PDBQT receptor file of N, H, CA, C and O in Angstrom, charges set to zero:
ATOM      1  N   MET A   1     120.381  89.695  74.079  1.00  0.00    +0.000 N 
ATOM      2  CA  MET A   1     119.975  88.608  74.956  1.00  0.00    +0.000 C 
ATOM      3  C   MET A   1     120.867  88.615  76.199  1.00  0.00    +0.000 C 
ATOM      4  O   MET A   1     122.074  88.842  76.117  1.00  0.00    +0.000 OA
ATOM      5  N   THR A   2     120.255  88.365  77.330  1.00  0.00    +0.000 N 
ATOM      6  H   THR A   2     119.275  88.181  77.397  1.00  0.00    +0.000 HD
ATOM      7  CA  THR A   2     121.001  88.366  78.588  1.00  0.00    +0.000 C 
ATOM      8  C   THR A   2     121.313  86.932  79.025  1.00  0.00    +0.000 C 
ATOM      9  O   THR A   2     120.524  86.015  78.798  1.00  0.00    +0.000 OA
ATOM     10  N   THR A   3     122.452  86.761  79.642  1.00  0.00    +0.000 N 
ATOM     11  H   THR A   3     123.094  87.506  79.826  1.00  0.00    +0.000 HD
ATOM     12  CA  THR A   3     122.839  85.436  80.138  1.00  0.00    +0.000 C 
ATOM     13  C   THR A   3     122.782  85.402  81.656  1.00  0.00    +0.000 C 
ATOM     14  O   THR A   3     123.344  84.508  82.289  1.00  0.00    +0.000 OA
ATOM     15  N   GLU A   4     122.110  86.369  82.227  1.00  0.00    +0.000 N 
ATOM     16  H   GLU A   4     121.653  87.096  81.713  1.00  0.00    +0.000 HD
ATOM     17  CA  GLU A   4     122.007  86.471  83.678  1.00  0.00    +0.000 C 
ATOM     18  C   GLU A   4     121.262  85.257  84.238  1.00  0.00    +0.000 C 
ATOM     19  O   GLU A   4     120.209  84.870  83.730  1.00  0.00    +0.000 OA
ATOM     20  N   THR A   5     121.821  84.671  85.282  1.00  0.00    +0.000 N 
ATOM     21  H   THR A   5     122.676  84.986  85.694  1.00  0.00    +0.000 HD
ATOM     22  CA  THR A   5     121.191  83.514  85.920  1.00  0.00    +0.000 C 
ATOM     23  C   THR A   5     120.765  83.874  87.340  1.00  0.00    +0.000 C 
ATOM     24  O   THR A   5     121.334  84.777  87.953  1.00  0.00    +0.000 OA
ATOM     25  N   PRO A   6     119.767  83.167  87.859  1.00  0.00    +0.000 N 
ATOM     26  CA  PRO A   6     119.318  83.468  89.226  1.00  0.00    +0.000 C 
ATOM     27  C   PRO A   6     120.402  83.212  90.262  1.00  0.00    +0.000 C 
ATOM     28  O   PRO A   6     121.130  82.222  90.185  1.00  0.00    +0.000 OA
ATOM     29  N   ARG A   7     120.500  84.115  91.232  1.00  0.00    +0.000 N 
ATOM     30  H   ARG A   7     119.909  84.919  91.294  1.00  0.00    +0.000 HD
ATOM     31  CA  ARG A   7     121.363  83.911  92.402  1.00  0.00    +0.000 C 
ATOM     32  C   ARG A   7     120.427  83.618  93.579  1.00  0.00    +0.000 C 
ATOM     33  O   ARG A   7     119.847  84.523  94.179  1.00  0.00    +0.000 OA
ATOM     34  N   TRP A   8     120.302  82.353  93.879  1.00  0.00    +0.000 N 
ATOM     35  H   TRP A   8     120.773  81.618  93.391  1.00  0.00    +0.000 HD
ATOM     36  CA  TRP A   8     119.330  81.886  94.863  1.00  0.00    +0.000 C 
ATOM     37  C   TRP A   8     119.773  82.162  96.290  1.00  0.00    +0.000 C 
ATOM     38  O   TRP A   8     120.958  82.069  96.610  1.00  0.00    +0.000 OA
ATOM     39  N   PHE A   9     118.811  82.502  97.151  1.00  0.00    +0.000 N 
ATOM     40  H   PHE A   9     117.848  82.577  96.891  1.00  0.00    +0.000 HD
ATOM     41  CA  PHE A   9     119.095  82.610  98.577  1.00  0.00    +0.000 C 
ATOM     42  C   PHE A   9     117.871  82.190  99.374  1.00  0.00    +0.000 C 
ATOM     43  O   PHE A   9     116.737  82.275  98.904  1.00  0.00    +0.000 OA
ATOM     44  N   THR A  10     118.132  81.738 100.585  1.00  0.00    +0.000 N 
ATOM     45  H   THR A  10     119.053  81.669 100.967  1.00  0.00    +0.000 HD
ATOM     46  CA  THR A  10     117.094  81.363 101.534  1.00  0.00    +0.000 C 
ATOM     47  C   THR A  10     117.069  82.421 102.628  1.00  0.00    +0.000 C 
ATOM     48  O   THR A  10     118.120  82.867 103.089  1.00  0.00    +0.000 OA
ATOM     49  N   SER A  11     115.901  82.813 103.034  1.00  0.00    +0.000 N 
ATOM     50  H   SER A  11     115.047  82.451 102.660  1.00  0.00    +0.000 HD
ATOM     51  CA  SER A  11     115.753  83.855 104.048  1.00  0.00    +0.000 C 
ATOM     52  C   SER A  11     116.498  83.505 105.334  1.00  0.00    +0.000 C 
ATOM     53  O   SER A  11     116.545  82.346 105.747  1.00  0.00    +0.000 OA
ATOM     54  N   SER A  12     117.067  84.514 105.947  1.00  0.00    +0.000 N 
ATOM     55  H   SER A  12     117.028  85.455 105.612  1.00  0.00    +0.000 HD
ATOM     56  CA  SER A  12     117.722  84.304 107.239  1.00  0.00    +0.000 C 
ATOM     57  C   SER A  12     116.700  84.015 108.328  1.00  0.00    +0.000 C 
ATOM     58  O   SER A  12     117.076  83.564 109.410  1.00  0.00    +0.000 OA
ATOM     59  N   TYR A  13     115.422  84.260 108.076  1.00  0.00    +0.000 N 
ATOM     60  H   TYR A  13     115.116  84.626 107.197  1.00  0.00    +0.000 HD
ATOM     61  CA  TYR A  13     114.355  83.952 109.029  1.00  0.00    +0.000 C 
ATOM     62  C   TYR A  13     113.970  82.479 108.977  1.00  0.00    +0.000 C 
ATOM     63  O   TYR A  13     113.215  82.004 109.826  1.00  0.00    +0.000 OA
ATOM     64  N   SER A  14     114.478  81.761 107.997  1.00  0.00    +0.000 N 
ATOM     65  H   SER A  14     115.092  82.146 107.307  1.00  0.00    +0.000 HD
ATOM     66  CA  SER A  14     114.186  80.337 107.868  1.00  0.00    +0.000 C 
ATOM     67  C   SER A  14     114.881  79.582 109.002  1.00  0.00    +0.000 C 
ATOM     68  O   SER A  14     116.011  79.903 109.369  1.00  0.00    +0.000 OA
ATOM     69  N   SER A  15     114.205  78.590 109.543  1.00  0.00    +0.000 N 
ATOM     70  H   SER A  15     113.288  78.329 109.244  1.00  0.00    +0.000 HD
ATOM     71  CA  SER A  15     114.785  77.853 110.669  1.00  0.00    +0.000 C 
ATOM     72  C   SER A  15     115.567  76.617 110.224  1.00  0.00    +0.000 C 
ATOM     73  O   SER A  15     115.922  75.780 111.055  1.00  0.00    +0.000 OA
ATOM     74  N   ASN A  16     115.837  76.493 108.934  1.00  0.00    +0.000 N 
ATOM     75  H   ASN A  16     115.549  77.173 108.259  1.00  0.00    +0.000 HD
ATOM     76  CA  ASN A  16     116.550  75.333 108.383  1.00  0.00    +0.000 C 
ATOM     77  C   ASN A  16     115.853  74.012 108.687  1.00  0.00    +0.000 C 
ATOM     78  O   ASN A  16     116.503  72.976 108.827  1.00  0.00    +0.000 OA
ATOM     79  N   GLY A  17     114.535  74.054 108.786  1.00  0.00    +0.000 N 
ATOM     80  H   GLY A  17     114.006  74.895 108.671  1.00  0.00    +0.000 HD
ATOM     81  CA  GLY A  17     113.768  72.847 109.022  1.00  0.00    +0.000 C 
ATOM     82  C   GLY A  17     113.501  72.060 107.748  1.00  0.00    +0.000 C 
ATOM     83  O   GLY A  17     112.875  71.001 107.792  1.00  0.00    +0.000 OA
ATOM     84  N   GLY A  18     113.966  72.561 106.629  1.00  0.00    +0.000 N 
ATOM     85  H   GLY A  18     114.475  73.421 106.593  1.00  0.00    +0.000 HD
ATOM     86  CA  GLY A  18     113.797  71.856 105.372  1.00  0.00    +0.000 C 
ATOM     87  C   GLY A  18     112.574  72.271 104.583  1.00  0.00    +0.000 C 
ATOM     88  O   GLY A  18     112.430  71.871 103.428  1.00  0.00    +0.000 OA
ATOM     89  N   ASN A  19     111.691  73.060 105.169  1.00  0.00    +0.000 N 
ATOM     90  H   ASN A  19     111.809  73.384 106.108  1.00  0.00    +0.000 HD
ATOM     91  CA  ASN A  19     110.494  73.509 104.463  1.00  0.00    +0.000 C 
ATOM     92  C   ASN A  19     110.664  74.955 104.039  1.00  0.00    +0.000 C 
ATOM     93  O   ASN A  19     109.934  75.837 104.491  1.00  0.00    +0.000 OA
ATOM     94  N   CYS A  20     111.629  75.191 103.169  1.00  0.00    +0.000 N 
ATOM     95  H   CYS A  20     112.222  74.475 102.802  1.00  0.00    +0.000 HD
ATOM     96  CA  CYS A  20     111.993  76.549 102.795  1.00  0.00    +0.000 C 
ATOM     97  C   CYS A  20     111.804  76.770 101.300  1.00  0.00    +0.000 C 
ATOM     98  O   CYS A  20     111.800  75.830 100.505  1.00  0.00    +0.000 OA
ATOM     99  N   VAL A  21     111.651  78.016 100.953  1.00  0.00    +0.000 N 
ATOM    100  H   VAL A  21     111.654  78.780 101.599  1.00  0.00    +0.000 HD
ATOM    101  CA  VAL A  21     111.702  78.400  99.551  1.00  0.00    +0.000 C 
ATOM    102  C   VAL A  21     112.928  79.277  99.367  1.00  0.00    +0.000 C 
ATOM    103  O   VAL A  21     113.425  79.893 100.309  1.00  0.00    +0.000 OA
ATOM    104  N   GLN A  22     113.396  79.317  98.146  1.00  0.00    +0.000 N 
ATOM    105  H   GLN A  22     112.992  78.817  97.380  1.00  0.00    +0.000 HD
ATOM    106  CA  GLN A  22     114.507  80.191  97.795  1.00  0.00    +0.000 C 
ATOM    107  C   GLN A  22     114.007  81.171  96.747  1.00  0.00    +0.000 C 
ATOM    108  O   GLN A  22     113.169  80.826  95.914  1.00  0.00    +0.000 OA
ATOM    109  N   VAL A  23     114.518  82.382  96.790  1.00  0.00    +0.000 N 
ATOM    110  H   VAL A  23     115.199  82.662  97.466  1.00  0.00    +0.000 HD
ATOM    111  CA  VAL A  23     114.171  83.399  95.807  1.00  0.00    +0.000 C 
ATOM    112  C   VAL A  23     115.447  83.943  95.178  1.00  0.00    +0.000 C 
ATOM    113  O   VAL A  23     116.536  83.841  95.743  1.00  0.00    +0.000 OA
ATOM    114  N   ALA A  24     115.285  84.517  94.010  1.00  0.00    +0.000 N 
ATOM    115  H   ALA A  24     114.400  84.600  93.551  1.00  0.00    +0.000 HD
ATOM    116  CA  ALA A  24     116.417  85.131  93.306  1.00  0.00    +0.000 C 
ATOM    117  C   ALA A  24     115.996  86.546  92.911  1.00  0.00    +0.000 C 
ATOM    118  O   ALA A  24     115.377  86.750  91.867  1.00  0.00    +0.000 OA
ATOM    119  N   THR A  25     116.337  87.511  93.750  1.00  0.00    +0.000 N 
ATOM    120  H   THR A  25     116.840  87.344  94.598  1.00  0.00    +0.000 HD
ATOM    121  CA  THR A  25     115.912  88.890  93.503  1.00  0.00    +0.000 C 
ATOM    122  C   THR A  25     116.809  89.628  92.513  1.00  0.00    +0.000 C 
ATOM    123  O   THR A  25     116.524  90.769  92.150  1.00  0.00    +0.000 OA
ATOM    124  N   ASN A  26     117.886  88.988  92.076  1.00  0.00    +0.000 N 
ATOM    125  H   ASN A  26     118.118  88.061  92.370  1.00  0.00    +0.000 HD
ATOM    126  CA  ASN A  26     118.799  89.673  91.155  1.00  0.00    +0.000 C 
ATOM    127  C   ASN A  26     118.199  89.863  89.755  1.00  0.00    +0.000 C 
ATOM    128  O   ASN A  26     118.768  90.594  88.945  1.00  0.00    +0.000 OA
ATOM    129  N   LEU A  27     117.073  89.228  89.457  1.00  0.00    +0.000 N 
ATOM    130  H   LEU A  27     116.611  88.634  90.115  1.00  0.00    +0.000 HD
ATOM    131  CA  LEU A  27     116.458  89.374  88.136  1.00  0.00    +0.000 C 
ATOM    132  C   LEU A  27     115.354  90.422  88.110  1.00  0.00    +0.000 C 
ATOM    133  O   LEU A  27     114.720  90.636  87.077  1.00  0.00    +0.000 OA
ATOM    134  N   THR A  28     115.127  91.073  89.243  1.00  0.00    +0.000 N 
ATOM    135  H   THR A  28     115.642  90.899  90.082  1.00  0.00    +0.000 HD
ATOM    136  CA  THR A  28     114.046  92.049  89.330  1.00  0.00    +0.000 C 
ATOM    137  C   THR A  28     114.257  93.210  88.362  1.00  0.00    +0.000 C 
ATOM    138  O   THR A  28     113.345  93.553  87.609  1.00  0.00    +0.000 OA
ATOM    139  N   ASP A  29     115.422  93.810  88.368  1.00  0.00    +0.000 N 
ATOM    140  H   ASP A  29     116.163  93.531  88.979  1.00  0.00    +0.000 HD
ATOM    141  CA  ASP A  29     115.670  94.977  87.509  1.00  0.00    +0.000 C 
ATOM    142  C   ASP A  29     115.744  94.619  86.033  1.00  0.00    +0.000 C 
ATOM    143  O   ASP A  29     115.175  95.324  85.199  1.00  0.00    +0.000 OA
ATOM    144  N   SER A  30     116.433  93.540  85.697  1.00  0.00    +0.000 N 
ATOM    145  H   SER A  30     116.895  92.967  86.374  1.00  0.00    +0.000 HD
ATOM    146  CA  SER A  30     116.648  93.214  84.288  1.00  0.00    +0.000 C 
ATOM    147  C   SER A  30     115.461  92.519  83.619  1.00  0.00    +0.000 C 
ATOM    148  O   SER A  30     115.228  92.705  82.424  1.00  0.00    +0.000 OA
ATOM    149  N   ARG A  31     114.716  91.726  84.375  1.00  0.00    +0.000 N 
ATOM    150  H   ARG A  31     114.905  91.575  85.345  1.00  0.00    +0.000 HD
ATOM    151  CA  ARG A  31     113.614  90.958  83.777  1.00  0.00    +0.000 C 
ATOM    152  C   ARG A  31     112.250  91.250  84.388  1.00  0.00    +0.000 C 
ATOM    153  O   ARG A  31     111.224  90.849  83.838  1.00  0.00    +0.000 OA
ATOM    154  N   GLY A  32     112.233  91.943  85.515  1.00  0.00    +0.000 N 
ATOM    155  H   GLY A  32     113.067  92.269  85.962  1.00  0.00    +0.000 HD
ATOM    156  CA  GLY A  32     110.975  92.287  86.145  1.00  0.00    +0.000 C 
ATOM    157  C   GLY A  32     110.279  91.130  86.835  1.00  0.00    +0.000 C 
ATOM    158  O   GLY A  32     109.070  91.176  87.061  1.00  0.00    +0.000 OA
ATOM    159  N   VAL A  33     111.034  90.091  87.172  1.00  0.00    +0.000 N 
ATOM    160  H   VAL A  33     112.016  90.054  86.989  1.00  0.00    +0.000 HD
ATOM    161  CA  VAL A  33     110.454  88.922  87.827  1.00  0.00    +0.000 C 
ATOM    162  C   VAL A  33     111.264  88.519  89.052  1.00  0.00    +0.000 C 
ATOM    163  O   VAL A  33     112.433  88.876  89.199  1.00  0.00    +0.000 OA
ATOM    164  N   VAL A  34     110.599  87.760  89.930  1.00  0.00    +0.000 N 
ATOM    165  H   VAL A  34     109.650  87.471  89.811  1.00  0.00    +0.000 HD
ATOM    166  CA  VAL A  34     111.257  87.160  91.085  1.00  0.00    +0.000 C 
ATOM    167  C   VAL A  34     110.999  85.659  91.012  1.00  0.00    +0.000 C 
ATOM    168  O   VAL A  34     109.890  85.210  91.303  1.00  0.00    +0.000 OA
ATOM    169  N   PRO A  35     112.013  84.874  90.626  1.00  0.00    +0.000 N 
ATOM    170  CA  PRO A  35     111.849  83.422  90.594  1.00  0.00    +0.000 C 
ATOM    171  C   PRO A  35     111.840  82.851  92.015  1.00  0.00    +0.000 C 
ATOM    172  O   PRO A  35     112.546  83.346  92.894  1.00  0.00    +0.000 OA
ATOM    173  N   VAL A  36     111.039  81.813  92.231  1.00  0.00    +0.000 N 
ATOM    174  H   VAL A  36     110.465  81.411  91.518  1.00  0.00    +0.000 HD
ATOM    175  CA  VAL A  36     110.909  81.151  93.528  1.00  0.00    +0.000 C 
ATOM    176  C   VAL A  36     110.983  79.652  93.299  1.00  0.00    +0.000 C 
ATOM    177  O   VAL A  36     110.397  79.141  92.345  1.00  0.00    +0.000 OA
ATOM    178  N   ARG A  37     111.709  78.932  94.175  1.00  0.00    +0.000 N 
ATOM    179  H   ARG A  37     112.185  79.347  94.950  1.00  0.00    +0.000 HD
ATOM    180  CA  ARG A  37     111.804  77.475  94.052  1.00  0.00    +0.000 C 
ATOM    181  C   ARG A  37     111.841  76.829  95.429  1.00  0.00    +0.000 C 
ATOM    182  O   ARG A  37     112.082  77.500  96.432  1.00  0.00    +0.000 OA
ATOM    183  N   ASP A  38     111.604  75.539  95.471  1.00  0.00    +0.000 N 
ATOM    184  H   ASP A  38     111.409  74.993  94.655  1.00  0.00    +0.000 HD
ATOM    185  CA  ASP A  38     111.674  74.734  96.687  1.00  0.00    +0.000 C 
ATOM    186  C   ASP A  38     113.143  74.459  96.986  1.00  0.00    +0.000 C 
ATOM    187  O   ASP A  38     113.874  73.978  96.120  1.00  0.00    +0.000 OA
ATOM    188  N   SER A  39     113.575  74.760  98.195  1.00  0.00    +0.000 N 
ATOM    189  H   SER A  39     112.982  75.151  98.899  1.00  0.00    +0.000 HD
ATOM    190  CA  SER A  39     114.990  74.580  98.533  1.00  0.00    +0.000 C 
ATOM    191  C   SER A  39     115.408  73.112  98.558  1.00  0.00    +0.000 C 
ATOM    192  O   SER A  39     116.591  72.800  98.418  1.00  0.00    +0.000 OA
ATOM    193  N   LYS A  40     114.445  72.213  98.736  1.00  0.00    +0.000 N 
ATOM    194  H   LYS A  40     113.485  72.467  98.850  1.00  0.00    +0.000 HD
ATOM    195  CA  LYS A  40     114.771  70.778  98.782  1.00  0.00    +0.000 C 
ATOM    196  C   LYS A  40     114.914  70.172  97.390  1.00  0.00    +0.000 C 
ATOM    197  O   LYS A  40     115.565  69.140  97.227  1.00  0.00    +0.000 OA
ATOM    198  N   ILE A  41     114.311  70.807  96.384  1.00  0.00    +0.000 N 
ATOM    199  H   ILE A  41     113.782  71.645  96.516  1.00  0.00    +0.000 HD
ATOM    200  CA  ILE A  41     114.316  70.274  95.020  1.00  0.00    +0.000 C 
ATOM    201  C   ILE A  41     114.876  71.353  94.094  1.00  0.00    +0.000 C 
ATOM    202  O   ILE A  41     114.139  71.950  93.309  1.00  0.00    +0.000 OA
ATOM    203  N   GLN A  42     116.153  71.594  94.191  1.00  0.00    +0.000 N 
ATOM    204  H   GLN A  42     116.752  71.110  94.829  1.00  0.00    +0.000 HD
ATOM    205  CA  GLN A  42     116.759  72.707  93.472  1.00  0.00    +0.000 C 
ATOM    206  C   GLN A  42     116.751  72.542  91.962  1.00  0.00    +0.000 C 
ATOM    207  O   GLN A  42     116.873  73.530  91.238  1.00  0.00    +0.000 OA
ATOM    208  N   ASP A  43     116.613  71.327  91.471  1.00  0.00    +0.000 N 
ATOM    209  H   ASP A  43     116.514  70.524  92.059  1.00  0.00    +0.000 HD
ATOM    210  CA  ASP A  43     116.505  71.114  90.029  1.00  0.00    +0.000 C 
ATOM    211  C   ASP A  43     115.052  71.017  89.582  1.00  0.00    +0.000 C 
ATOM    212  O   ASP A  43     114.770  70.715  88.422  1.00  0.00    +0.000 OA
ATOM    213  N   GLY A  44     114.136  71.272  90.504  1.00  0.00    +0.000 N 
ATOM    214  H   GLY A  44     114.365  71.517  91.446  1.00  0.00    +0.000 HD
ATOM    215  CA  GLY A  44     112.707  71.175  90.218  1.00  0.00    +0.000 C 
ATOM    216  C   GLY A  44     112.167  72.436  89.563  1.00  0.00    +0.000 C 
ATOM    217  O   GLY A  44     112.929  73.286  89.101  1.00  0.00    +0.000 OA
ATOM    218  N   PRO A  45     110.856  72.546  89.529  1.00  0.00    +0.000 N 
ATOM    219  CA  PRO A  45     110.222  73.685  88.858  1.00  0.00    +0.000 C 
ATOM    220  C   PRO A  45     110.487  75.004  89.580  1.00  0.00    +0.000 C 
ATOM    221  O   PRO A  45     110.737  75.042  90.785  1.00  0.00    +0.000 OA
ATOM    222  N   VAL A  46     110.424  76.060  88.814  1.00  0.00    +0.000 N 
ATOM    223  H   VAL A  46     110.222  76.029  87.835  1.00  0.00    +0.000 HD
ATOM    224  CA  VAL A  46     110.610  77.416  89.322  1.00  0.00    +0.000 C 
ATOM    225  C   VAL A  46     109.367  78.217  88.947  1.00  0.00    +0.000 C 
ATOM    226  O   VAL A  46     108.920  78.182  87.801  1.00  0.00    +0.000 OA
ATOM    227  N   LEU A  47     108.820  78.930  89.908  1.00  0.00    +0.000 N 
ATOM    228  H   LEU A  47     109.184  78.958  90.840  1.00  0.00    +0.000 HD
ATOM    229  CA  LEU A  47     107.723  79.852  89.643  1.00  0.00    +0.000 C 
ATOM    230  C   LEU A  47     108.297  81.250  89.546  1.00  0.00    +0.000 C 
ATOM    231  O   LEU A  47     109.098  81.656  90.389  1.00  0.00    +0.000 OA
ATOM    232  N   SER A  48     107.895  81.990  88.524  1.00  0.00    +0.000 N 
ATOM    233  H   SER A  48     107.245  81.660  87.840  1.00  0.00    +0.000 HD
ATOM    234  CA  SER A  48     108.366  83.367  88.364  1.00  0.00    +0.000 C 
ATOM    235  C   SER A  48     107.192  84.306  88.551  1.00  0.00    +0.000 C 
ATOM    236  O   SER A  48     106.191  84.212  87.842  1.00  0.00    +0.000 OA
ATOM    237  N   PHE A  49     107.318  85.212  89.509  1.00  0.00    +0.000 N 
ATOM    238  H   PHE A  49     108.132  85.289  90.085  1.00  0.00    +0.000 HD
ATOM    239  CA  PHE A  49     106.275  86.174  89.811  1.00  0.00    +0.000 C 
ATOM    240  C   PHE A  49     106.686  87.552  89.338  1.00  0.00    +0.000 C 
ATOM    241  O   PHE A  49     107.861  87.908  89.420  1.00  0.00    +0.000 OA
ATOM    242  N   PRO A  50     105.733  88.338  88.841  1.00  0.00    +0.000 N 
ATOM    243  CA  PRO A  50     106.072  89.731  88.524  1.00  0.00    +0.000 C 
ATOM    244  C   PRO A  50     106.606  90.417  89.789  1.00  0.00    +0.000 C 
ATOM    245  O   PRO A  50     106.084  90.203  90.883  1.00  0.00    +0.000 OA
ATOM    246  N   ALA A  51     107.628  91.224  89.634  1.00  0.00    +0.000 N 
ATOM    247  H   ALA A  51     108.052  91.397  88.745  1.00  0.00    +0.000 HD
ATOM    248  CA  ALA A  51     108.284  91.851  90.783  1.00  0.00    +0.000 C 
ATOM    249  C   ALA A  51     107.299  92.640  91.640  1.00  0.00    +0.000 C 
ATOM    250  O   ALA A  51     107.388  92.593  92.866  1.00  0.00    +0.000 OA
ATOM    251  N   ALA A  52     106.370  93.359  91.032  1.00  0.00    +0.000 N 
ATOM    252  H   ALA A  52     106.297  93.397  90.036  1.00  0.00    +0.000 HD
ATOM    253  CA  ALA A  52     105.412  94.153  91.798  1.00  0.00    +0.000 C 
ATOM    254  C   ALA A  52     104.500  93.248  92.628  1.00  0.00    +0.000 C 
ATOM    255  O   ALA A  52     104.185  93.572  93.773  1.00  0.00    +0.000 OA
ATOM    256  N   ALA A  53     104.077  92.127  92.066  1.00  0.00    +0.000 N 
ATOM    257  H   ALA A  53     104.332  91.863  91.136  1.00  0.00    +0.000 HD
ATOM    258  CA  ALA A  53     103.212  91.195  92.796  1.00  0.00    +0.000 C 
ATOM    259  C   ALA A  53     103.956  90.573  93.971  1.00  0.00    +0.000 C 
ATOM    260  O   ALA A  53     103.393  90.437  95.058  1.00  0.00    +0.000 OA
ATOM    261  N   PHE A  54     105.215  90.195  93.765  1.00  0.00    +0.000 N 
ATOM    262  H   PHE A  54     105.672  90.305  92.883  1.00  0.00    +0.000 HD
ATOM    263  CA  PHE A  54     106.004  89.601  94.844  1.00  0.00    +0.000 C 
ATOM    264  C   PHE A  54     106.242  90.627  95.956  1.00  0.00    +0.000 C 
ATOM    265  O   PHE A  54     106.166  90.293  97.139  1.00  0.00    +0.000 OA
ATOM    266  N   SER A  55     106.523  91.852  95.582  1.00  0.00    +0.000 N 
ATOM    267  H   SER A  55     106.584  92.124  94.622  1.00  0.00    +0.000 HD
ATOM    268  CA  SER A  55     106.724  92.910  96.564  1.00  0.00    +0.000 C 
ATOM    269  C   SER A  55     105.456  93.135  97.384  1.00  0.00    +0.000 C 
ATOM    270  O   SER A  55     105.527  93.320  98.599  1.00  0.00    +0.000 OA
ATOM    271  N   SER A  56     104.316  93.120  96.737  1.00  0.00    +0.000 N 
ATOM    272  H   SER A  56     104.258  92.970  95.750  1.00  0.00    +0.000 HD
ATOM    273  CA  SER A  56     103.041  93.283  97.434  1.00  0.00    +0.000 C 
ATOM    274  C   SER A  56     102.802  92.125  98.395  1.00  0.00    +0.000 C 
ATOM    275  O   SER A  56     102.323  92.333  99.510  1.00  0.00    +0.000 OA
ATOM    276  N   PHE A  57     103.131  90.913  97.974  1.00  0.00    +0.000 N 
ATOM    277  H   PHE A  57     103.521  90.744  97.069  1.00  0.00    +0.000 HD
ATOM    278  CA  PHE A  57     102.996  89.734  98.826  1.00  0.00    +0.000 C 
ATOM    279  C   PHE A  57     103.870  89.863 100.076  1.00  0.00    +0.000 C 
ATOM    280  O   PHE A  57     103.396  89.622 101.186  1.00  0.00    +0.000 OA
ATOM    281  N   VAL A  58     105.122  90.236  99.910  1.00  0.00    +0.000 N 
ATOM    282  H   VAL A  58     105.507  90.433  99.008  1.00  0.00    +0.000 HD
ATOM    283  CA  VAL A  58     106.045  90.374 101.039  1.00  0.00    +0.000 C 
ATOM    284  C   VAL A  58     105.555  91.467 101.994  1.00  0.00    +0.000 C 
ATOM    285  O   VAL A  58     105.601  91.292 103.211  1.00  0.00    +0.000 OA
ATOM    286  N   THR A  59     105.096  92.570 101.457  1.00  0.00    +0.000 N 
ATOM    287  H   THR A  59     105.058  92.712 100.467  1.00  0.00    +0.000 HD
ATOM    288  CA  THR A  59     104.568  93.651 102.285  1.00  0.00    +0.000 C 
ATOM    289  C   THR A  59     103.369  93.166 103.101  1.00  0.00    +0.000 C 
ATOM    290  O   THR A  59     103.244  93.499 104.279  1.00  0.00    +0.000 OA
ATOM    291  N   SER A  60     102.490  92.382 102.479  1.00  0.00    +0.000 N 
ATOM    292  H   SER A  60     102.591  92.111 101.522  1.00  0.00    +0.000 HD
ATOM    293  CA  SER A  60     101.318  91.845 103.177  1.00  0.00    +0.000 C 
ATOM    294  C   SER A  60     101.716  90.879 104.286  1.00  0.00    +0.000 C 
ATOM    295  O   SER A  60     101.126  90.895 105.367  1.00  0.00    +0.000 OA
ATOM    296  N   VAL A  61     102.715  90.038 104.020  1.00  0.00    +0.000 N 
ATOM    297  H   VAL A  61     103.193  90.025 103.142  1.00  0.00    +0.000 HD
ATOM    298  CA  VAL A  61     103.189  89.100 105.041  1.00  0.00    +0.000 C 
ATOM    299  C   VAL A  61     103.772  89.872 106.228  1.00  0.00    +0.000 C 
ATOM    300  O   VAL A  61     103.441  89.596 107.381  1.00  0.00    +0.000 OA
ATOM    301  N   LYS A  62     104.636  90.834 105.936  1.00  0.00    +0.000 N 
ATOM    302  H   LYS A  62     104.906  91.059 104.999  1.00  0.00    +0.000 HD
ATOM    303  CA  LYS A  62     105.259  91.620 107.001  1.00  0.00    +0.000 C 
ATOM    304  C   LYS A  62     104.232  92.402 107.809  1.00  0.00    +0.000 C 
ATOM    305  O   LYS A  62     104.415  92.620 109.006  1.00  0.00    +0.000 OA
ATOM    306  N   GLY A  63     103.155  92.823 107.157  1.00  0.00    +0.000 N 
ATOM    307  H   GLY A  63     103.006  92.646 106.184  1.00  0.00    +0.000 HD
ATOM    308  CA  GLY A  63     102.128  93.602 107.826  1.00  0.00    +0.000 C 
ATOM    309  C   GLY A  63     101.075  92.761 108.532  1.00  0.00    +0.000 C 
ATOM    310  O   GLY A  63     100.139  93.295 109.126  1.00  0.00    +0.000 OA
ATOM    311  N   GLY A  64     101.233  91.439 108.464  1.00  0.00    +0.000 N 
ATOM    312  H   GLY A  64     101.994  91.005 107.982  1.00  0.00    +0.000 HD
ATOM    313  CA  GLY A  64     100.283  90.552 109.122  1.00  0.00    +0.000 C 
ATOM    314  C   GLY A  64      98.917  90.536 108.455  1.00  0.00    +0.000 C 
ATOM    315  O   GLY A  64      97.919  90.207 109.096  1.00  0.00    +0.000 OA
ATOM    316  N   GLN A  65      98.861  90.882 107.196  1.00  0.00    +0.000 N 
ATOM    317  H   GLN A  65      99.672  91.149 106.675  1.00  0.00    +0.000 HD
ATOM    318  CA  GLN A  65      97.590  90.975 106.482  1.00  0.00    +0.000 C 
ATOM    319  C   GLN A  65      97.118  89.642 105.911  1.00  0.00    +0.000 C 
ATOM    320  O   GLN A  65      96.001  89.549 105.402  1.00  0.00    +0.000 OA
ATOM    321  N   LEU A  66      97.938  88.632 105.989  1.00  0.00    +0.000 N 
ATOM    322  H   LEU A  66      98.845  88.708 106.402  1.00  0.00    +0.000 HD
ATOM    323  CA  LEU A  66      97.547  87.314 105.480  1.00  0.00    +0.000 C 
ATOM    324  C   LEU A  66      97.254  86.417 106.684  1.00  0.00    +0.000 C 
ATOM    325  O   LEU A  66      98.164  86.005 107.403  1.00  0.00    +0.000 OA
ATOM    326  N   GLY A  67      96.007  86.133 106.883  1.00  0.00    +0.000 N 
ATOM    327  H   GLY A  67      95.268  86.469 106.299  1.00  0.00    +0.000 HD
ATOM    328  CA  GLY A  67      95.599  85.335 108.039  1.00  0.00    +0.000 C 
ATOM    329  C   GLY A  67      95.924  83.876 107.868  1.00  0.00    +0.000 C 
ATOM    330  O   GLY A  67      96.295  83.434 106.781  1.00  0.00    +0.000 OA
ATOM    331  N   SER A  68      95.786  83.138 108.928  1.00  0.00    +0.000 N 
ATOM    332  H   SER A  68      95.485  83.497 109.811  1.00  0.00    +0.000 HD
ATOM    333  CA  SER A  68      96.051  81.697 108.890  1.00  0.00    +0.000 C 
ATOM    334  C   SER A  68      94.753  80.906 108.733  1.00  0.00    +0.000 C 
ATOM    335  O   SER A  68      94.756  79.684 108.884  1.00  0.00    +0.000 OA
ATOM    336  N   ASP A  69      93.656  81.578 108.434  1.00  0.00    +0.000 N 
ATOM    337  H   ASP A  69      93.654  82.570 108.311  1.00  0.00    +0.000 HD
ATOM    338  CA  ASP A  69      92.357  80.900 108.276  1.00  0.00    +0.000 C 
ATOM    339  C   ASP A  69      92.304  80.093 107.008  1.00  0.00    +0.000 C 
ATOM    340  O   ASP A  69      91.287  79.461 106.720  1.00  0.00    +0.000 OA
TER     341      ASP A  69
């Protein structure tokens, strides 16, 4: 059993406007997931995404493939 805990960070692209999410990529190798939480509610719920799905999402965002429609 592992006792590894998430190491949360907020993107440097965030403007500190309070509408941020935090991710913990340190669990990708050991557990295969990327936990995500609301930076304003740090004791609130956490969503865990499969690492491959999160990577695909980030690639799509960077590539401008997700429209604002």
